[in-house]
N, C-alpha and C positions, 0 to 999 in steps of 0.2 A: 503492499499499498503505502503511495505517495504520502509523503509528507510535506505539512506547509512548509516549512524550512526550505525542502528541495522543489517544490513549484513555487519559490518566488527566486532561489537561486535561478533556477531554468530562467523565469522571464528576466532576471536582470542579466543575464548570461556570465554569471561568476558567483564563486561563492562568500566573496567578499568585495561590498560596490560602495560607491558612492552614491548618495541620492541630493543631488542640488538645489537648494530652491531658488526659484525665480517668482522676488516678492514683487507684486505690483504695487505699484502708488497706489493712493486713495481711489476706490471705485465709485460712480454716483451712486450719491447718496450720502458717504461716507463724509464725515468731520470735515476730511480735509482735501477732498476730491476740488480738482483746478476745473472750474465749469468753464474757464475762457480755453485752455489746454483742451478740454474735452478729453475725449475717447481718443481721437488722434496720438497725446497725448500717453496716454496708458498704455497705447499699444506699441507706440515707439519705443518708449523706455521696457517694455517687454521684451520687443523684437531685442530689443541693443543688449540686455542682459542676457539674457536666452543664448545669444548666439555668440558668445564670450563662453559661456560654460561648454555650448557644443565645441566649439573651437579647440578647448583645453581636454576635451578627452571623460568626462564627468559621465559614469555609468548610468545616470537616469537624470531627470526632471522632474520637480515638484512644485506648482506653482500654486501660488500662497497670496492672500488677502490680508497678508499680517499689516496692512497700513491702514485698513478699514475699523478703528478704533474708536469707541469702544464697539464691542464687537456685540452683536444682534444672538441672540439664541436661535431664533430663526432668521435668517438671512432673508431683506426687503427684496420684493421681485425688480427690483431697477440693477441692485447688487448682482442677483443671481443671474439675468442676463448681460450684465458686463462681462463676468467673470467667464462665462460660457465662448462668450464672442470673442474676449483676450482669448481665450485658449486656444480656441479654432484660428485663428487669423496667426496667432503664430506657429504653431504645427504646422499649418498647411504653407506658409510664406518661407518656412524657414526648412520643410520637408524632412520633419523630427520624425528618425525610424528611430530612436531606442525608447526602453519605456518613461511612461512619465505619469505625471498621478495628481491628485488633487486633494489639498488642504484647506478645505473649507473654516477657520475656524468658529468651534463652536455649534456647528451646523452639520453632521456629518448627512444627515438626509440632501441637506442643496449638495453635498459633495458627490453624493450617488447619484444625483441627477443631471450635474455636470457631466460626471464621466460618463454617463452613459450618453451624451450629447456629445462630447468628444473623442471620446476613443480612449480615455484616461484609463489605466491597467492596476491603478492602484489607490489608496485613498489612506490619509492620513487620522487620527480623529479621536475620539471620546464617545468607545460606544458598550459604556456600561459606567453605572455609576452616578453618583450626585453628588454634585462639586460648586463649592463656593469660592468666590472669582472674586475678582477686583471688578467684576461688571453686575455682580449678584449672585445670585442661585442658581443653577440650571440642571435640569434633569435630561440626560444622554438618550438618543430615541433608538434604544434598538429592539422597540416591538417593531417599530414603524418601516426603521431602517431594513431591518433582516426581510421584512414580506415585503417590502418594495422589490429590494432584489430577487427575493424568486419571481414577485408577479411580471417584472422586468426579463423574465425569460432567463434570467442569471443563475447557474447553481453554485451550493457553497462554493464546493472546491475549483470555481474556476475567478479568471478576474473579475471584477476589479477586487485584489486584496485587499484589505483591510490592515493596518497597524495601528492597535490601541496603545495610546499613553497611558503608561503605569507611574505612577506615583502622582506627584503634586509640580506638574512643570503647567497645567491650566487651573490651578486653585484644589482645597484640600477637599478630600472624598469626603462626605459624612456620613458613607457607611461604613465607615472608620476599619477597612481593610486596606491590610498594608501590600504592598505589591504583590509578594510570591502570593497571598492567601486568593488574592483576584486572580492572579495569569492560574491558577492551580483550578479556581473556579469554573474560567471561565475556558480551559483549556476541555473541560467535560462535556460543553454544550455541543455537543459533533452537530448538530443542527442548523445553528447560529453562534456562529463564533469568530471571534477576527483570528487571520491569517500570519500577525506577527508584532511583537512589542517591542515599542518606542522609552525606553530609559536614560535618565541622566547621567552622569558616569562620577555623580558625588559622593554614592554608595557602589562601590563595585562587588563588595562583601554579597551584596540581594540583590545582583545584576547576576550573580555567577549559583546564588539560589535560585533563580529563573532562570537559568539556564538549566541547572541541572534537571528540576522539577517539571519542565516543560520541552524536553531537547529539542522534540517535533514543530517547534516554534524558533524562528531566528528573532532575533534580542537586536535592532539598531539605535545607535546611539541617536539619543532626542534634543542633544545643546551641545555646548560648549566644548565642541572637536576645535582644535585648531593646529597650525603647525607644528606645533613641538609635543603636544599630545595626542597626536594622529595616531605614530605609529605603536605606541605602549596600549593604547586601547583598542585599535585593532583587533590586540590579539585575545580580546575576548569577546568584543561584540561580532555581529556579521557584517554590521554594514554602519554607515554613519549618516542622518543628515545632517547638512552645513550648509550655513547661510553668512553670519555676520564674517566668519575664516578669509570669505572670497570677495566680500564688501572694499569700498577704500577705506581707510582706517581701522578698518575693524570694526564698523557700524551700522547695527541693523538697517536702518535706513537708508542707507547708501548707496549708491549704484553699485554694482559689479566689478571689480577691478583684475584684469587681464593679467597682471603680474603674481599678484596675491591668490587668484587663482589657479594660476602657471605653479606657482611653489607648491599647494596646496597638493594637484594632482602627481607633481614628478613625485613625494613623498611616497602618496598613497603607491604608488607604480612598484614602490620598492618591497612592500608588504608580502611576503610570501601566504 
């Protein structure tokens, strides 16, 4: 029987992989949206950043509405439509052939809809739990999400694959479960389960415990990967999500920097 770890490795074309974020500038409806620059400005920035990532050989791309703060529990229609439009434009104009995914922050259901409309093959999000965040309390959408995936004709073992955030990256989980107990519980839900875990690198003992308890699931670094810690961390993790380390001056909302991206990927290629 094929495991989720094997499925995602096959999708990525490698057992170790880089999921590079293409962060959009604010989309329509967001507080920072540039109404004068409009969608043309959003698309042009996304094209620029994504091309640099592609030119430097990242394993995959993840499109993210990182600048749409504060985040809704459910993305409004104008934001969802704009998100899908930008992804489709970038994918088609750059002729993207590597895997690409969606992180519609706080709204996994919208992410699935965008993936269905754009051909994205993986999602990052919160697929279980009740989280208290800077934007308030929000519940995840597992019931609707997994039923929607099935109703769209997608089997559990087929893309888009789901990377579930384990830990407190996006808020405190009010269920009281630690990452290990949450992973073990979700791994049992064979008809409706995530396919991989995204975890921060600050507690490596917890990461190792999750990997040991759920060896059929890949674990990717959710944050804080940089040029200095990439190599030792990748001895433990299966992949990494990376954003700031590839941006100008290492800033989250800055544009992608070609030199920083090249240096990061050069280090990654030395990993065996």
